[in-house]
C-alpha positions in Angstrom: 86.3 77.6 -0.7 88.1 79.0 2.3 87.6 82.6 3.4 90.3 84.9 4.8 89.3 84.2 8.3 89.8 80.5 7.7 86.1 79.5 7.6 84.7 77.4 4.8 82.1 79.0 2.5 80.0 77.2 -0.1 80.6 78.1 -3.7 76.8 78.2 -4.3 74.1 78.7 -1.6 71.4 76.1 -1.1 68.7 78.4 -2.4 70.4 78.6 -5.8 71.0 74.9 -5.9 67.4 74.2 -5.0 66.2 76.5 -7.8 68.5 74.7 -10.2 67.2 71.4 -9.1 63.6 72.6 -9.7 64.5 73.9 -13.1 66.0 70.6 -14.1 62.8 68.8 -12.9 60.6 71.2 -14.8 62.6 70.7 -17.9 62.3 66.9 -17.5 58.5 67.3 -17.0 58.2 69.5 -20.1 60.2 67.1 -22.3 58.2 64.0 -21.1 54.9 65.8 -21.6 55.8 66.6 -25.2 57.1 63.0 -25.6 53.6 61.6 -25.0 53.1 62.2 -28.7 55.3 59.1 -29.0 52.2 57.1 -27.9 50.4 58.3 -31.1 53.3 57.2 -33.2 53.4 53.8 -31.4 49.7 53.2 -32.1 50.2 53.9 -35.8 53.4 51.9 -36.1 52.3 49.0 -33.8 55.7 49.3 -32.1 56.0 47.6 -28.6 59.3 49.5 -28.0 57.7 52.9 -28.7 54.6 52.1 -26.8 56.6 51.1 -23.7 58.8 54.2 -24.1 55.7 56.4 -24.3 54.2 54.9 -21.2 57.5 55.3 -19.5 57.2 59.0 -20.1 54.0 59.0 -18.1 55.7 57.3 -15.2 58.6 59.7 -15.4 56.2 62.7 -15.3 54.8 61.3 -12.1 58.3 60.7 -10.7 59.4 64.3 -11.5 56.3 65.6 -9.8 57.2 63.6 -6.6 60.7 65.1 -6.7 59.4 68.7 -7.2 57.0 68.0 -4.2 60.0 66.9 -2.1 62.2 69.8 -3.1 59.5 72.3 -2.2 59.4 70.9 1.3 56.7 68.3 1.2 56.2 66.2 4.4 58.6 63.3 4.4 55.8 60.9 5.5 54.3 61.3 2.0 57.4 59.9 0.4 56.7 56.2 1.0 53.1 56.3 -0.5 54.4 58.2 -3.5 57.2 55.6 -4.0 54.7 52.8 -3.8 52.6 54.5 -6.5 55.7 54.8 -8.7 56.6 51.1 -8.1 53.1 50.1 -9.0 53.2 52.1 -12.2 56.4 50.5 -13.3 55.0 47.0 -12.5 51.9 47.8 -14.6 54.2 49.0 -17.5 56.2 45.7 -17.4 53.0 43.6 -17.3 51.5 45.6 -20.2 54.6 45.2 -22.4 54.8 41.5 -21.6 51.2 40.9 -22.8 51.8 43.1 -25.9 55.0 41.2 -26.8 53.1 37.9 -26.4 50.4 39.1 -28.8 53.0 40.3 -31.3 54.7 37.0 -31.5 51.5 34.9 -31.3 49.6 36.8 -34.1 52.6 37.4 -36.3 51.9 41.2 -36.5 55.0 43.0 -37.6 55.6 46.6 -36.4 56.1 49.1 -39.1 58.9 51.7 -39.1 58.4 55.1 -37.5 60.6 58.0 -38.6 59.1 60.4 -35.9 59.9 57.7 -33.2 63.5 57.4 -34.4 64.0 61.2 -34.3 62.4 61.6 -30.9 64.3 58.8 -29.2 67.6 60.1 -30.6 66.9 63.6 -29.3 65.7 62.1 -26.0 69.0 60.2 -25.5 71.0 63.5 -25.7 68.5 65.5 -23.6 68.3 62.9 -20.8 72.0 62.6 -20.6 72.4 66.3 -20.0 69.5 66.4 -17.5 70.8 63.4 -15.6 74.3 65.0 -15.3 72.8 68.2 -14.0 70.5 66.4 -11.4 73.3 64.2 -10.1 75.7 67.0 -9.8 73.2 69.4 -8.2 71.8 66.7 -5.8 75.4 65.9 -4.7 76.1 69.6 -4.0 72.8 70.1 -2.3 73.1 67.0 -0.2 69.8 65.8 -1.5 69.7 62.0 -2.1 66.2 62.1 -3.7 67.3 64.4 -6.5 70.5 62.5 -6.9 68.6 59.2 -7.1 66.1 60.6 -9.6 69.1 61.8 -11.7 70.3 58.2 -11.9 66.8 57.2 -13.1 67.0 59.9 -15.8 70.4 58.4 -16.8 68.8 55.0 -17.2 66.1 56.7 -19.3 68.9 57.9 -21.6 70.2 54.3 -21.9 66.6 53.2 -22.5 66.2 55.7 -25.3 69.4 54.3 -26.9 68.0 50.7 -26.7 64.7 51.7 -28.3 66.5 53.7 -31.0 68.6 50.7 -31.9 65.5 48.5 -32.2 63.7 51.1 -34.4 66.7 51.7 -36.6 67.4 48.0 -37.2 63.7 47.5 -38.2 63.8 50.5 -40.5 67.2 49.9 -42.1 67.3 46.1 -42.4 63.7 45.0 -41.8 64.6 43.2 -38.6 61.1 43.4 -37.1 62.1 41.4 -34.1 64.6 44.1 -33.0 61.7 46.3 -32.1 59.9 43.9 -29.6 63.4 42.9 -28.4 63.9 46.5 -27.3 60.6 46.1 -25.5 62.2 43.3 -23.4 64.8 45.8 -22.3 62.1 48.1 -21.1 60.4 45.3 -19.2 63.6 44.5 -17.4 64.1 48.2 -16.6 60.5 48.5 -15.3 60.9 45.6 -13.0 64.2 46.9 -11.6 62.7 50.3 -11.0 59.6 48.8 -9.4 61.7 46.7 -7.0 63.8 49.8 -6.1 60.7 51.9 -5.4 59.1 49.2 -3.2 62.3 48.7 -1.4 62.6 52.4 -0.7 59.3 52.2 1.3 60.5 49.7 3.8 62.1 51.0 7.0 
């Protein structure tokens, strides 16, 4: 926006944008904390996809805490160790799911359907899309690459929720039990990509 004297003024000051970014991260934290209940549903249903999605919520909680830390002015030298921890967490998630999938196919255990899991992943898809849009837009306006990048991770979470939802729905509607662990494969791929990105971020 241009003022009468010809100078350029921002449409929203950085303080307001910063507070918006923090609110978006707090909302993400709250949603993922509530989503840990998905782990209980996964244990009951024996669902690799739900188990992976529940564990991903733990990782996203940590990632949001890191971003809040950064937005509140944390020292930049702490960013690299935090990103290494996030990368390690994603690598552990991928390894866990790979082992679980091997056990499912080796033992012939078939995951049962989970109505709460279906409802939760459907809601998560919508909520994560809205939060991702808000983070990316706010991060761009604020000139904060960390918030913008985490917004893209949240966007991937939305796509991840849709993949898990598809696997759960196909298992529930048609008895295609293999669709559930197949959705787990998508999470493994996502976890490895995010781990690689996190570790790459720590190199100068």
